[in-house]
C-alpha positions as CSV (number, residue, x, y, z in Angstrom):
1,M,-37.1,-6.5,-40.4
2,P,-34.8,-3.5,-40.0
3,R,-31.3,-4.2,-38.7
4,R,-31.7,-2.0,-35.6
5,A,-34.9,-3.7,-34.7
6,L,-33.2,-7.1,-35.1
7,I,-30.4,-6.0,-32.7
8,C,-32.8,-4.7,-30.1
9,L,-34.7,-8.0,-30.3
10,L,-31.4,-9.9,-29.7
11,F,-30.7,-7.7,-26.7
12,V,-34.2,-8.5,-25.3
13,L,-33.7,-12.2,-25.8
14,A,-30.3,-12.0,-24.0
15,C,-31.9,-10.3,-21.0
16,C,-34.9,-12.7,-20.9
17,L,-32.9,-16.0,-21.2
18,S,-31.3,-16.5,-17.9
19,A,-31.5,-20.3,-17.4
20,D,-31.3,-23.6,-19.1
21,T,-34.5,-25.6,-19.5
22,V,-34.6,-29.4,-19.1
23,V,-37.6,-31.2,-20.6
24,L,-38.4,-34.5,-19.0
25,K,-40.0,-37.5,-20.8
26,D,-43.1,-37.2,-18.6
27,G,-43.7,-33.7,-19.9
28,R,-42.4,-31.7,-16.9
29,T,-39.9,-28.9,-17.4
30,L,-37.1,-27.8,-15.0
31,S,-35.3,-24.4,-15.2
32,G,-31.9,-23.8,-13.9
33,R,-28.2,-23.9,-14.9
34,V,-26.5,-27.0,-16.2
35,L,-23.4,-27.5,-14.1
36,E,-22.0,-30.8,-15.5
37,K,-23.1,-33.8,-17.5
38,D,-21.6,-37.3,-17.3
39,G,-22.5,-40.6,-18.8
40,E,-25.4,-41.2,-16.3
41,H,-26.6,-38.0,-14.7
42,L,-27.0,-34.3,-15.4
43,A,-26.4,-31.8,-12.6
44,L,-28.9,-28.9,-12.7
45,Q,-28.5,-26.0,-10.3
46,V,-31.9,-24.6,-9.2
47,T,-32.9,-22.0,-6.6
48,F,-33.1,-24.5,-3.7
49,G,-30.0,-26.5,-4.5
50,T,-28.6,-28.9,-7.1
51,L,-30.7,-31.7,-8.8
52,Y,-29.0,-34.8,-10.3
53,I,-31.3,-36.1,-13.1
54,P,-30.8,-39.4,-14.8
55,L,-30.1,-39.0,-18.5
56,E,-32.6,-41.7,-19.4
57,D,-35.4,-39.5,-18.0
58,I,-34.5,-36.4,-20.1
59,A,-36.2,-35.8,-23.4
60,E,-34.5,-32.5,-24.4
61,I,-32.2,-29.9,-23.0
62,L,-32.7,-26.3,-24.1
63,A,-29.4,-24.6,-23.4
64,E,-29.0,-20.9,-22.7
65,P,-27.1,-19.1,-25.4
66,S,-23.8,-17.7,-24.1
67,L,-23.0,-14.0,-24.1
68,L,-20.3,-14.7,-26.7
69,D,-22.8,-16.3,-29.0
70,I,-25.2,-13.3,-28.6
71,F,-22.3,-10.9,-29.1
72,E,-21.0,-12.6,-32.3
73,E,-24.5,-12.9,-33.8
74,S,-25.3,-9.2,-33.0
75,R,-22.0,-8.0,-34.3
76,A,-22.5,-9.9,-37.6
77,A,-25.9,-8.2,-37.9
78,C,-24.5,-4.6,-37.3
79,E,-24.1,-2.4,-40.3
80,T,-24.5,1.3,-39.2
81,V,-22.8,3.3,-36.5
82,E,-26.0,3.3,-34.5
83,D,-26.0,-0.5,-34.6
84,F,-22.5,-0.6,-33.2
85,E,-23.4,2.0,-30.5
86,A,-26.3,-0.2,-29.4
87,L,-23.9,-3.2,-29.3
88,L,-21.5,-1.2,-27.1
89,A,-24.3,-0.2,-24.8
90,W,-25.3,-3.9,-24.4
91,C,-21.7,-4.8,-23.5
92,E,-21.6,-2.2,-20.8
93,E,-25.0,-3.2,-19.5
94,T,-24.3,-7.0,-19.3
95,G,-20.6,-6.7,-18.3
96,Y,-19.4,-8.4,-21.5
97,P,-15.8,-7.1,-22.5
98,S,-16.3,-4.1,-24.7
99,Y,-12.9,-3.9,-26.4
100,D,-14.0,-5.6,-29.6
101,A,-17.2,-3.5,-29.7
102,R,-15.2,-0.2,-29.3
103,R,-12.9,-1.2,-32.1
104,A,-15.8,-2.1,-34.3
105,L,-17.5,1.2,-33.5
106,K,-14.4,3.2,-34.3
107,A,-14.0,1.4,-37.6
108,A,-17.7,2.0,-38.4
109,R,-17.3,5.7,-37.8
110,I,-14.2,5.9,-39.9
111,A,-16.0,4.0,-42.7
112,R,-19.0,6.3,-42.5
113,I,-16.8,9.4,-42.8
114,R,-15.0,7.9,-45.8
115,R,-18.2,7.0,-47.5
116,Q,-19.7,10.5,-46.9
117,H,-16.5,12.3,-47.9
118,P,-14.8,10.1,-50.4
119,D,-12.6,12.9,-51.8
120,D,-11.7,15.0,-48.8
121,W,-11.4,12.7,-45.7
122,C,-8.5,13.8,-43.6
123,L,-5.2,12.0,-44.3
124,T,-3.7,13.1,-41.0
125,C,-6.1,11.2,-38.8
126,G,-7.4,8.8,-41.4
127,G,-10.9,9.9,-40.7
128,A,-10.7,8.8,-37.1
129,Q,-11.1,12.4,-35.9
130,L,-8.3,11.8,-33.3
131,V,-4.6,11.8,-33.4
132,A,-2.1,10.5,-30.8
133,C,-1.0,13.1,-28.3
134,E,2.7,13.9,-28.6
135,A,3.0,15.5,-25.1
136,C,2.3,12.2,-23.3
137,E,3.2,9.8,-26.2
138,A,-0.4,8.6,-26.4
139,D,-0.2,7.4,-22.8
140,G,-2.6,9.9,-21.3
141,H,-0.2,10.7,-18.4
142,I,3.0,12.7,-17.9
143,E,5.5,11.6,-15.3
144,H,7.6,13.9,-13.3
145,R,10.4,13.1,-10.8
146,C,9.2,12.5,-7.3
147,E,10.3,15.2,-4.9
148,D,10.2,12.9,-1.8
149,C,12.8,10.4,-3.1
150,T,14.4,12.7,-5.7
151,G,13.6,10.2,-8.4
152,E,15.5,7.3,-6.7
153,G,12.3,5.4,-5.7
154,A,13.6,4.8,-2.2
155,V,13.8,6.7,1.0
156,P,15.6,6.0,4.3
157,C,13.8,3.4,6.3
158,P,11.7,5.1,8.9
159,E,12.2,2.3,11.4
160,C,16.0,2.3,11.5
161,L,17.0,6.0,11.0
162,E,19.4,6.1,13.9
163,H,21.0,2.8,13.1
164,P,20.5,2.1,9.4
165,G,19.6,-1.4,8.5
166,T,19.6,-2.5,12.2
167,F,16.7,-2.8,14.6
168,I,17.4,-2.1,18.2
169,C,14.9,-3.1,20.9
170,V,13.4,0.0,22.4
171,P,12.2,-1.3,25.8
172,C,15.7,-2.6,26.7
173,E,17.6,0.1,24.7
174,G,19.8,-2.5,23.1
175,S,20.9,-4.2,26.3
176,G,19.0,-7.4,25.9
177,S,17.7,-7.2,29.5
178,A,15.0,-5.2,31.2
179,A,14.9,-4.1,34.8
180,K,12.4,-5.9,37.0
181,D,11.3,-4.5,40.4
182,C,13.1,-6.2,43.3
183,R,10.5,-7.9,45.5
184,P,12.5,-8.3,48.8
185,C,13.2,-4.5,49.1
186,R,10.2,-3.3,47.1
187,T,12.4,-1.2,44.9
188,T,13.9,0.7,47.8
189,G,17.3,-1.1,47.7
190,L,17.2,-1.5,51.5
191,V,15.9,-4.4,53.7
192,R,15.6,-4.8,57.4
193,C,18.9,-5.8,59.1
194,D,19.0,-9.5,59.8
195,A,21.4,-9.0,62.7
196,C,19.4,-6.5,64.8
197,K,15.9,-7.1,63.2
198,G,15.6,-3.4,62.6
199,D,16.2,-2.5,66.3
200,K,19.6,-0.9,65.5
201,R,21.0,-2.7,68.6
202,R,21.8,-6.4,69.0
203,R,22.4,-8.7,72.0
204,C,25.9,-8.6,73.3
205,S,27.7,-11.7,72.1
206,T,30.2,-11.5,75.0
207,C,27.8,-11.8,77.9
208,R,25.0,-13.2,75.7
209,G,22.7,-10.5,77.0
210,A,23.4,-11.1,80.8
211,G,25.3,-7.9,81.3
212,V,27.9,-9.7,83.4
213,V,30.7,-12.2,82.7
214,E,32.5,-14.7,84.8
215,D,36.0,-13.9,86.1
216,L,38.6,-15.7,88.2
217,V,40.2,-14.0,91.1
218,E,43.0,-15.3,93.3
219,T,42.3,-16.0,96.9
220,Y,43.4,-18.1,99.8
221,V,41.6,-21.0,101.4
222,Y,42.4,-23.2,104.4
223,L,43.1,-26.8,103.3
224,N,44.1,-29.3,106.0
225,G,44.7,-26.5,108.4
226,Q,47.0,-24.7,106.0
227,L,46.4,-21.5,104.0
228,V,46.8,-22.3,100.4
229,P,46.3,-20.1,97.2
230,A,43.1,-20.7,95.1
231,K,40.9,-19.1,92.5
232,R,37.4,-18.1,92.9
233,V,34.7,-17.4,90.2
234,V,33.1,-14.0,90.4
235,Y,30.8,-12.1,88.2
236,V,31.8,-8.7,86.9
237,E,30.2,-6.2,84.6
238,C,30.6,-7.0,80.9
239,G,33.2,-4.7,79.4
240,T,31.8,-5.0,75.9
241,C,28.3,-3.7,76.6
242,D,29.1,-2.0,79.9
243,G,26.4,-4.0,81.5
244,R,23.6,-2.9,79.2
245,R,23.2,-6.3,77.7
246,D,23.2,-5.0,74.1
247,V,25.5,-3.3,71.7
248,T,25.2,-1.1,68.6
249,C,24.7,-3.2,65.5
250,R,27.8,-3.0,63.4
251,R,26.3,-4.7,60.3
252,C,23.8,-1.8,59.7
253,N,25.7,0.9,61.5
254,A,22.8,1.4,63.9
255,E,20.5,2.3,61.0
256,G,18.2,-0.8,61.2
257,Q,18.4,-1.3,57.5
258,A,21.0,-3.0,55.2
259,T,21.6,-3.1,51.5
260,C,19.4,-5.6,49.7
261,G,21.5,-8.5,48.7
262,R,19.3,-9.5,45.7
263,C,19.5,-6.2,43.8
264,S,22.7,-4.8,45.5
265,G,20.8,-1.7,46.5
266,H,19.6,-0.8,42.9
267,G,15.9,-1.5,43.6
268,S,15.6,-3.7,40.5
269,V,17.1,-6.8,39.1
270,P,18.0,-7.4,35.4
271,E,16.2,-10.1,33.4
272,R,15.9,-11.1,29.8
273,C,13.9,-8.6,27.8
274,S,10.5,-10.0,26.9
275,D,10.2,-8.0,23.7
276,C,13.5,-9.0,22.0
277,R,14.1,-12.2,24.1
278,G,17.7,-11.3,24.6
279,R,18.4,-10.3,21.0
280,P,18.4,-6.5,21.2
281,V,20.2,-5.9,17.9
282,R,19.1,-7.6,14.7
283,R,18.3,-6.9,11.1
284,C,15.6,-4.4,10.5
285,P,12.4,-6.3,9.5
286,T,11.0,-3.4,7.5
287,C,13.9,-2.8,5.1
288,R,15.6,-6.2,5.6
289,G,18.9,-4.6,6.4
290,K,19.0,-2.4,3.3
291,A,18.4,0.8,5.3
292,E,16.0,1.9,2.5
293,A,12.3,1.5,1.8
294,D,10.1,2.1,-1.2
295,C,8.9,5.7,-1.4
296,A,5.3,5.9,-0.3
297,V,4.5,8.7,-2.7
298,C,5.8,7.2,-6.0
299,K,5.5,3.6,-4.9
300,G,9.2,3.0,-5.6
301,H,9.0,4.2,-9.3
302,G,10.8,7.5,-8.8
303,E,8.3,9.3,-11.0
304,I,4.7,10.4,-10.4
305,P,2.2,10.2,-13.3
306,E,-0.1,13.2,-13.8
307,D,-2.9,13.6,-16.2
308,C,-1.7,15.0,-19.5
309,P,-2.8,18.7,-19.9
310,E,-3.0,18.3,-23.6
311,C,-5.4,15.3,-23.9
312,D,-7.7,13.1,-21.8
313,D,-6.9,9.6,-22.9
314,G,-3.8,9.8,-25.0
315,S,-5.3,11.4,-28.1
316,H,-6.8,14.7,-29.0
317,G,-8.9,16.1,-31.8
318,C,-7.1,16.2,-35.2
319,L,-6.0,19.8,-35.9
320,S,-5.9,19.3,-39.7
321,C,-9.6,18.6,-39.9
322,D,-10.7,20.3,-36.6
323,G,-11.7,16.9,-35.2
324,Q,-14.3,16.2,-38.0
325,G,-12.4,13.5,-39.9
326,W,-12.9,15.3,-43.2
327,G,-12.5,18.7,-44.8
328,R,-8.7,18.7,-45.2
329,D,-7.4,20.0,-48.5
330,N,-5.2,17.2,-49.7
331,A,-2.0,18.1,-51.4
332,P,-2.0,17.7,-55.2
333,G,-1.4,14.1,-56.2
334,E,-2.4,12.7,-52.8
335,Q,-5.2,10.1,-53.0
336,P,-7.3,9.5,-49.9
């Protein structure tokens, strides 16, 4: 059987074999994936769950070959470049790591060039057709200094520009307290005068609202047939209210309103800020007090990688052999 046909067959088998097969002693077969096997049972994962089969009921277990076994067997059967190309295609299709397949393919291509051109294969690239790019040092990228951070990798913290390294609460502006609307005055700073109840005048305290007050006047009365001095109570007009029974309220200056005692006329009362909980100044949580943050453009590296303009992946075609791997005129005395 040709080698290429053998490799294709292995690929087909790898695609078809997708489960382990357990053959029971009564002749039945179960397909699934063996999860574990202890001294008494075998755990087999099937489409509807997991089966635990006693080992005494199992006649044979046909295990699925692993991808590693298939890869090793296929690589051992590969001889030509086409065989290794098919192996690489299988790795990419199944998701198996292709690093070893790529190295084997590169070695096979170099070996083919050296076999086909035993006397003039290129000494510069060794028949690999590619040489390392000097512009990017075989990295495939060229780094230039970041303009945003001028190569430092850090920029001023955007959260604490005004106060580097320090976070100041915005709602309370660093005071630790916030103004709360005063409920008694409804933010006006004024309340109804308690003395006059808003009437601007209050009852006269001298006559108690009667308009008159008692007064004693001297007079004479007859006592035992004799005229003797005495005092008599008379009611006269109140001198404080002039008989009007009320006077101008001095507490509110006849305005009917007085300064709110709770807010002292400000219309609001201070209370602890709910955002900072009374700690208006603290270490900036973004930069942790360093006043600097990683540059978002270069991710803190200070340099930005760009694709190398001279190559694609760190190497370019050999100039000595024009990327063919052979055809270079070796100097006299040089042996390929």
